[in-house]
N, C-alpha and C positions, 0 to 999 in steps of 0.2 A: 743238639745245639738249638738254641731258640729259633734259629733260622729255619731249619728244616720244618720246624713246627711253629712258625710264627703265629698262624691262625689259632693253633691250639692254646698258646699261652696268652693271647690277647682277647679272644672272643669268648666270653662266658655265656653268650646267648645273643639272640637277635630279637629285639622287641621293638616294633614300630607302631605308631598310631594308625588308626583306621583312616582310609582315604576320605578326603573332604567331600567327594562326590563319586558316584560309580564311574568306573573307567574300564576300557578294554585293555587287552594285553599290549596293544600298540600305543597306548597312552591316550587314545581318543575317548571322549566321553560318550556314553550311550545310556539309554533308558533301561531300567531293570526289565529283564525279559528278552532283550535283544541279544543277549549272550546266554550260553548254556549255564544256568546257575547250578552250583553244587554246594551242599551243606558242608559245614566245617568238618564233620566226621569223615565224609568222603575224601576231603583234602588231606586230613590227618592220616587216614589209612594209606593213601598213596604215598605220602611222605615216609611212613613206616616201611612200605614196600621198598622204596628207593634206598633208604639207609640200611635196610637189612640185606641188601644185595651187594655182591662184589662187582657188579656191572658198573662201569663208569657212568656217572650222572650225566644225563642228557640236558645240557643247558637250555636248549630250545624248549623242551617240555616244561622245565622248571620256570622259565621266563613266562611261558604261556599261562601258568597258573598263579603267577605273582601279580599283585596289584602294582600299578606304576609307582604309587607312593612308596612301596617297599623297595622296589628296584632302585628308585632314586635315592632313598635313604641309605641303602647299602653301598652304593657306588663309591669307590671303584671295585669293591668286592661284590659278591652276588649271592643269592640264595643257593645257587648251585655249588658254590665253593663251600658254603656252610654245610650243606648236605654231604658233600664229599668228605669233609672233616669228621662229621658225625659217623660216617661209615666205619671209621677207624675204631669205634667203640663197640661195634656189633660182633656177633649177632645179638639181638635184643630179645628179652622175654617180657611180654606185656603182662602186667600184674593188676591192672584196673583201668577203667575209663570213667569219665564224668563230663558229659556234654551239657551245655547250657546255651541256647540261642546260637549266636555266631561264634562261640568258642568251643573247641573240642580239646579236652585234657586227657592225656594218656600217661598213666604211671607205668614205668618199665624198669628193667634191670639190664645193665650192660653185660658183655661177655665176662667181665671180671666181677660181676655181682654188685656193682655200684648202682644204687637206686637213683632214678632221674625222672623228671617230668617234662613231657613234650606238650606244649600248648600251641594250638593252631587257631588263629582268628581269621574269619573271612569277612569281606565287605559286602555291600549291597548286591553285587553281581556274582558273589561266590568266589572271588579271587582272594588269595592269601594276602592280607595286609598287615599281619603280625604273627611272629613265630618265635618261640624260645625252646631251647633244650637245655635244661639246667639240672645239675646234680642235686640230690636231696642230701645236704650235708648235715649229719647229726650233731647235736650239741655234745661237747666233750667236757670232761671234768678236770683235765690236766694233761700234761705232756705224755704220760703213759697211755691215756685214752687216744690221743692223737696218733701216737705211734701205732697202736693196735689197729686203728681204723685204716691207716695207710697200708700196713702190712696185710690187712684183709683183702687187698686187691690182688694178692698172689705174687707180687714182685719181691725181690730181695731188697731190704730197706735198711739204711743206716740213718740215725737221727741224733742230733746233739742240740740241747738247749743249755746255754752256758752264760754265766756272768762273765763280763769282759773287763779286764783291767787295762785301760788305755795308757797307763803310765808305767807298767811293768816292762823292764828291759829283757827279762828272761822269758822266752816264748812259752816255756812250760807253765809260767805263772799267769799268762795272759788270759787263759780260758779255763775257768773253773766250772766243771760240769754240774748242772742242776739235774739234768736227765741225759743219759747217754745209752744208746744201743747200737753196737757196731761202729762207734764213732772213730775207732782207730783202723777200721778196715779201708783199704785202698779201693775206691770205687769210681765209676765214670763221673766226670765233672760236667760234661756238656759245655755250654758257653761260660760257666763259672771260671774257666781258664783265663778269661779276659781280665780277671782281677790281677793276674800276674803281669799281663801286658800293660795294664794301667800302672802297676808298680814300677815296671821298667821305664815307662814314659816319665813318671814322676821323678825317678832317679836321674834320668837324662836331663830333664828340665832343671833340677836342683844343681846338677853338675855343670850346667851351661852348654851342654852338648846339643840341645834342641830347645826351641821356644814354643810356647802355646800358639803364638801367632805365625809361626813358620808355615809355609804352604806345602801341601802334599799334592802330587799329581796322580789322578786316576788314569791308569793305563790298562790295556787289554790283558796284559800278563799278570796284573794284580787283582783283577776283578774276580770275585767269588760268587757263590750262590746265596740266595736269601737264607736267613732273615736279613733285613736291612733294606736300604734303598740306594746306596752309593753305586751298586753294580748297574743301576739303570741310568746313571748319568753318562753323558758322552765322554769317551776317552779324551784326555787333554784337559778335562775339568779339574779344578783345584778346590781343596778344602784346607782349612787350618788344622793344625794338630789338635787344638781345643775342640773344634767341631767333630773331628774324627773320633776323638776320645769320648765325647758326649754320646755320639751315635753308637759307638761300640758297646757302651754300657746301657743306655736307656732303651734302645731298640735292638740291641744285640747285633749290630751291623757287622757281618762277617768281612766284607771288603774293607771296612774301616779298621778292623782288627789286623788284617793282613798288611794293610798299608803301614800301620804303626809298628808291626814287627819288623818290616823291611826298613823303616825309618830309623829305629834305634838299634837294630841288629838282634838276631836270635841269641847271640852270646849274652847280651845284656838281659834279655828275657830269662834265659836259663839261670843267670846270676841272681836275678830277682827272686826266682823260685826259692833259692837257698837263703837269701837274705831276709825273706819274708817268713821264715820259720818252718818251711815245709820239711817234714821228717822223712819224706819219700821222694827226694829229687830225681832219683833214677826213673821214676814213673813219668816224669815230664822232661826227660832228656833222651834224645833230642826233642825239641819243641816244635811240632808241626804247625804250619799255617792251616787255615780252614780249607783253602784251595787244595793243598796237598792231602788233607784228610778225605775230602770228597773224591779225589782222583784215585787214591789208594783204596778207600773203603768201598766205593760203589762204581769204580771205573771198569772198563772191559777186560783189564789184565789181572787175572787172579794170582799171577805169580808175585805181584807186588804185595798183595795181602798175605800170601804165604810166607814170603821172605820176612815181612815185618813180624809176623807171629813166631816164626821159627827162630828169630834172633834171640828170643828169650832162652833158648836151649843151648846157646853158644857157651863155651867154657868159662868166659869171664865177662864182666860188665863192659870193659873197654871194647871187646870184640862185638858185643851186642849193640853198643852205641854206634860203632863204626858202620856196621851193616845197616842199621836203621837210617843213618845219615845218607848212606848210598841209595837207599830206597827213596828218601825224600828228594835227593838230587835227580833220580830217574823220573819221579812224579812231576818235577818241575819242567820236564821236557814234553809232557803229555798235554792234551787239550781237555779243557773242562767240558767241551761240547760232547765228549764221549761218555759222560757220566749218565747212567740210567736213572732218570728222575723217578720213574715208577718204583724201581727197587729202592731208591733212596728214601722214599716216603714210607715204604712198607716193610723193609727188611732190616732187622737189627743186626748189627755186627756181633761176632762172637766175642766172648771174654778175651781180653788181651790184644784185641785188634787195635789198629791205629786210632789214636784219640788222646785224650787228656785224662789223667787219673790222679786222685789224691784222696785223703781221708777227710771226714768232717772236721776233725781236729785241725788238720792242715788248713782247711778253708777258714776256720775260725781265726787262726793266727794270721792268715793273709788279710782278713778284714781289719784286724787290730793293727797290723803293720801299715796298712794304707792310712788309717786314721793318725797314726803316729808320724808318718811321713808328712802328711798335710799340716800337722801341728808344729813339726820341727822346722819346716822351710816355708817361707812366704811364697817362694816360687812354686811349690807343690800344693799350696793351699786349695786351688781349684778342684783338687781330687774330691774333697768333701761334697761339693755341689754336684759334681759329675755323678757320684754314686747315689745321690738323693733324687735324681731327676725322675726316676720311675720306682715307686715303692714296691711294686710287684703284687700288692694286694689293694683292695679298695678301701678298707676301713682301717685307718691308723690312728684313731682317736686315742688320746692318752700318751702318744709318743711324739716327742718334740723333734726327733731326727730319725730318719729311716734310710739306711743304705742297703741297696739290694742288687743282687745279680743271680740269675737263674739260667737254666739252659736245658736242652734236650736233644737227643737224636732218637731214631726209632728204638723203642724198648728201653730207653734211658730217660730219666727225669731227675732234675736236681734244683734246689733253690737255697739261697743263703741271704740272711739279713743281719746287719748290725744296727741295733736300735738304741736310742737313748730315751728313757722315760721322763715324765715330768719331774721326777725326783732327782734327775741328773745322773742316775746309774745307767750304765751301758750293758747290753746283753747281745748274744749272738744265737741265732737259730739256723741250723743247717739240716737239710734232708737230702738223701740220695736214693734213687731207685734204679734197679736193673732187672730186666726180664728178657727172656728169649723171644717173647712176642711183643708186638707194638703196644704202647700204652696210649690209649685213645684220648681224644680231646675231652670227653666227659670225665674220664678218670683224672686227667690232668687238672681240670677245673675243680673236681672233688678234692684232690689233694691240696690245692692252693686254698680252697675254702677252709680246710682243716688247719692249715698253717696260719691263716688269718686269726683263727681262734687261739692258736698257740701264742701268737704275738701279743694278743690282748693281755696275757698273763704278765707281760713285761710293762704294761701301761701304768 
């Protein structure tokens, strides 16, 4: 889910201007020579040592070699958090260096063979005042090239590029594939599951069961883990349904998603899965909250994980669903404080584990269904704006509308877009990745860079 890897999906690099004047690690200004000066290559080599190691990053050391301007510009994040995220793509192989004055440039490859460039810039006293780690995304000639480049990371990949008929009533006619590979395979969704929650909210609003301005209360038992920020608000705080829906989609707020599931009811969410054209509803029934997923997937009780997985072997679907509902009920009695955050960041769940699953074709139909819902009901019209708050990529030139939802958990990555070009035609792009090993931040940014190129074909 985007949450677990919020940094990975939002930070494509850290680039900051040089300090206006030399300053020490404590922020005090000093004359050159009063601190131990180090050239950019020395700083870059130390950064490489840090990100090549499994040892937790020492924030004190990293702060000491960071210029105050960089520290201030990154706040409330830090260079230490960026280096920690970059570790997820290691070990690295250095393929070249190019140093010039205050900048040291290192070409390297990640553990998955993705090419990237680390640039470290130092200021007058040798402190790091600018740093980037960016994947070197190749130019591609079409959807097949994009798919091949993504598959080259070693993960299992499905991808769909489709024309979208927003007026078709038959779900089969809504998504006409232009390119497809594995598009009918049921694969992990990550936070793309939130499309179905939004559909359930839209249905409830259209039916008059809930209003966009209705207030939801944040409580201890509904708070989840990041991504998002509602979990940081004091219990008893309130948000509107509209604000929660916006945060659920734009910043993939997990607490917002869980609050909305509780507000409309899991039955309505599961009904939305079916009404939005999903051909594999059993893969989303029962429908977990993110809190339940964290507790089952990375909590201290392995029996919950085993019971969830073993349910697939029960003699009929009804028995499997009943057992999994019992597991969810048990998880609701457990504390989120017991979740192992280190394991959560680094350990992919096995195939068939607790989570949300659908095919790329299912996701395409879900996007179309949401657009149809917004067009059909004035009450549900805000859905279009909610989906467009975060386009997921930086360059959307030539596209007049971009709806996006992506997500990830360790070893899983997915993204989905419904776009309308300047010609008025709509299209959908979906990719899903699954691996037994984590998919690092550099690889994630590499894949999204490739998807940006794919989207340009729709412009």
